[in-house]
N, C-alpha and C positions, 0 to 999 in steps of 0.2 A: 458537858453531858447533863447538867441540871435541867436545861431547857428540854432535852430529849426525854428524860425521866418525867417531867411535867406533861409533855405531850402524850406520852404513853399512858399516863394516869388519866388524862382527860379523855382519851379514846375508849377507855373501859370504865367510865363513869357509871354509877349504879343505874341499871335499867336501859342502858343504851349500848347500841351495837353499830356495825357498819353496813352500809349499802355498797355492794360490789357492783359498780357499773363500768367495769374495765374490760368487757368482751372485745376481742379483736373484730374487725370488720367481717371476717369470715364467720366467726362464732355468732355474732349478733345477726348475721345474714341468714343463717339456718333458723334462728328463732323468728325472724321476720318472715320467712318463707312459710312457717307454720300458720301464720295468721294472715297470709297474703299481702305483705307489705314489701315493696321493692327495696332492695338493699342499696340505697344511695347515701352519699355523705349527708345530704340535706335531711333525709329521714332519720339518720342516726343522730343528728344534731337536734332535730325537733323532739325526738323521743327522750333523749337525755335531758334536754331543757324541761320537758314535761315533769320528769322525775324530780329534778333538782328544785323546782319551784313549787312542789307540794306544800301547801300551807300547814304549818305546825309540825312538820316532819322532824325538826330538830329536837322535839321532845323525846324521841326514841332513837334517833340516829345521831351519832357523835361525829362521824366522818364518812366521806365517800371516796371509794377508790376509782380513779378515772383512767381511761386509756390515753396514750400519747396523742391521738387524734383529738380527743375531747378536751384535754387541758389546753389545746391551742385554739379551740373554737370559741366563737362569740355567740351570745344569744340573739334572738331576732332584733333586739334593740341595740345591739353592739356591745353589750356588757360581756366580758369574758365569762365563760361558764364557771371557771375556777372562782371568780369573784361572786357569783351567785351562791356557791357553796359557803363561802366565808360570810357573806351578808346574812345567810340564813342561820348563822352560828354554828356551822359545822366545820370540821377540818379536812383540808384537801389532801388526798392521797393519790399515788400514781403507781400503776403496774409497770415495772421496769425490766422484766424478763422478756426474751424474744422467742418464747415458745419452747415446746418439748420437741426434740429431734431424735432420730434413731441413734442409739448408742453403738458405736462401732465395736464389733466383736461380740455383741450381746443381742442376738436376734429376738425381736419382740419386746425390747426394752427401750426406754427414752431417757435422755438427759436433757435438762433445760439449758438453753444457751443464752447469751446476752452479757457475759462479763466484759468482752472486748469493748472498750470505749465507755464503760459504765460510769467511771469517775467523772468524766466530762458531762455525761447526760444527767447525772445527779445534781451537778451544779446548775445546769440549765432548768431542771425541774423545780429546784428550790426557788430560783428566781421567778418562775411562773406561779408560785404559790404553794407548792407542795410541801408538806411537813412530815409525811410518812410515805413508805413505799411498800410494795409487795412483789414477792417472787414465789412462783408456784413450781414445785417439783412433783412429778407424776410417777407413781409406783404401781405397776400392774401385778395382780395376784393370778398366777396360773401354775400348772404343773412345772416344777423346777424354777419358778420365778416368784419373787425377784432374786437375782443373784447378788452376792456381796458386792460385786464390782458396780452394779447399778446403784444400790443403796449408798455406797461410799462416794461415788461420783456425784450424786445429787446432793448428799450432805455437805460435801466440800464446796459445791457451788453455792448452796444456801448460806454457808458460813462466810465466804468471801463476799458475797453480795451484802450481807449484814454488816460486816465490818466496814465496807466502802460506804454504806449508808450512814453509819454513826460518824465516820470521818467527815462526811459532808452535811451533817446536821439534819438528817432524816431518821426517824424511827423505822427500823425494819419490821415488817411482819413476814414471818418465816412460815411458809406454806407447804408442808410435806403431805401431799394428798395420796392416800392409799385408795385406789379406785374401787367403786362399788361393783363394777363389771365382772361377772363371773358366777360360777356355781359354788364358790368356797363357803364354808361355814363361818359363823361368828367366831369360833375358836381360832380358825386359821387367820381370819382378819386380825384378831388380838395379837397373835404370834408375830405377824408381819409389822403391825403397826408399832408394837413394842420395840422391835429390832430397828425400825426406821427412826423412831424418836430418840432412842439411845444414840444412834449414829449421828443424828442432827446435833444434839446437845454436846456431844464429845467434840464435833467439829467446831461448834460455837466457842467452846472452851479454848480449843487449839488456836483460834483466830482472835482471842482476846475480845470477844464481843461482850459488852455490858448487858447482862440479862435484865437488869432493872429498866433498861431503856429499849427492850425488845418484846414484841408480841408474837404469838403463835397462832397459826391459822390451821389446825389439823382437821382431818376427817374424823368422823365418829367411827367407833367400832361396830360394824354392821355385817349382817349376812349379805352374801353376794346376791345381786338382783336376780340370778337365776337359781339360787339355792332353793331346794325343795322345802327346807325347814327355815322359816323366817323368824328371827328373834323379835320378841315383843318390846314394847317400850321400856319397861323396867329392866329387862335383860340387856338391852342396848346401853341404857344409862349406866348400869352397874358395871358392865364391861369397860365402857369408855372411861369412867372415873378410875377404875382399877389400873388401867393402862396409863393414864395421866400421872397418877400418884407414884407410879414406878419410874416415870421417865422425865417429867417436867419439873425442874427446880422451883422451889417456893419463891425464889428472887424474881421470877417472871411475873409481871403484874397482871397479865390477863390472857386468856385463851378464847379466841374468837372462831368458833367453828364455821367451816364451810358446809353447805347443804348437800353437795356431792351428788346431785341427781335424786335426792328424796323428794317425795311429795311435800308440798309447803306445810300442811298441817302436821305431817309426821316429823319434820324437822323441828317444828315449834314444840311438839310434845316431848320429843327426846331431850331438848335443851331444858325444858321445864323440870322434867324428871331428874336430871342431873342436879338441879338447883334445890331439889327437895329431899334427895336421898340423905340418909345420915352419914356421918364421917367427915373427915377434914377436907376443906377446899381452900387451899392457901392462895389461889388465884381467883380473879373474877372470871365466871364462865358466861360468855355471851356469844353473839352471832356476827358473821360477816358473810351474809347470804347474797347470792346473785339471783339464781333462778327462783329460789324459794320466796323472795321478795318481789321479783319482777313478773312472774308468770301471769298473775292475775291482772295487774295493770296493762301488760302488753296485750293480752287477749281482749281486754276492754277497749283499748285504744285503736288497735288495728289500723294506724295510720290516719285516723280521722280526727281532725282538730276539734270538731264539735264533741268528741267523746273524751277530751283531755281531762276534764273536771271529773268525770266518773272514773277514769283511770287512776287519777290522783287519790280519789277516795279508796280505791282498792289497794293502792300502795300504803296509804295511811293506816288502813285496817291491819294489813300483815305486819307492818312495822310495830303497831301497838301491841298486837298479840305476841310478837317476839320479845318485845320490851318486858311484857308481863312474864314471859318464860325466863328471862334473864334474871328475874328476882323471885322465881318460883311461885308466881301468882297467876299463871295461866290456867284457865278452865275452858272446856269446850263451849261454855255459855258466852264467852267472849266472841266466838265466831258469829253469833247471831246479832251482835250489837250493831246499831246504825252509827255512821260517823258523818262529821261535817264534810 
């Protein structure tokens, strides 16, 4: 367990966060389609290689979450992509869930699957270089939703996954995502997020998960994306911190937020505000962003190898801004800086 605690601590080193590059082929296919790139295995490999070889990125990124396909792929020169992550001074992570599927008996709700055979897969992923893992649960806010059955089913799955990770030498990242989709208010989001996180930590306790070797990847407390009244930066930061203080034990070393569909600069500003507000923060607050880090480089790259360097500059910029936000030093002036 000492090794897991050390790994968790390294992942939340001051000013560092995670690059989530673990999109399924279907998910990344939708993002490729938005910029006119064909969704092929080779394009996915080339794109991930471009991200992972961004010069200097390890100054801001402690670890990279990979998809099953990616951790098994090689770079153009034959080097395993996982070795590129390690060689750059970052820690290899792996997405191990098999996606959210309809929850039987609960119309409109989802439960994440992938526990069958997970112990065996974790052994294989560790041999491939992974030192931490991620499992995402999805909670929808709607009239009458989420139901207690959905919340408890997902909390139980997260806890079983986390226990299996620690048993097999990987740090679990527990991701209970309350979706931004809907017209709900920030108050309703707070209510649901608080209930979900209480359920998750109760389940982790029941399954004897060591919190000192566990990281959390929650969503922020936000207004629904169709809500007429959108909460401001300070309101989001205040509500999110209040919820975390009520639900996340101080033994957890770090909280790595997902961006959850927020615009890139909004995700950065919200993280920065949380790190500047008064009051106790017993855990490191940082980022584990996918779209909020990748949107700019993807739009720059567009499948053109000649634009790879410019795309890497875009990734470096967003990583640097979020690194500053993780220590409360972000300002909008950073957005105008040039980068190597």
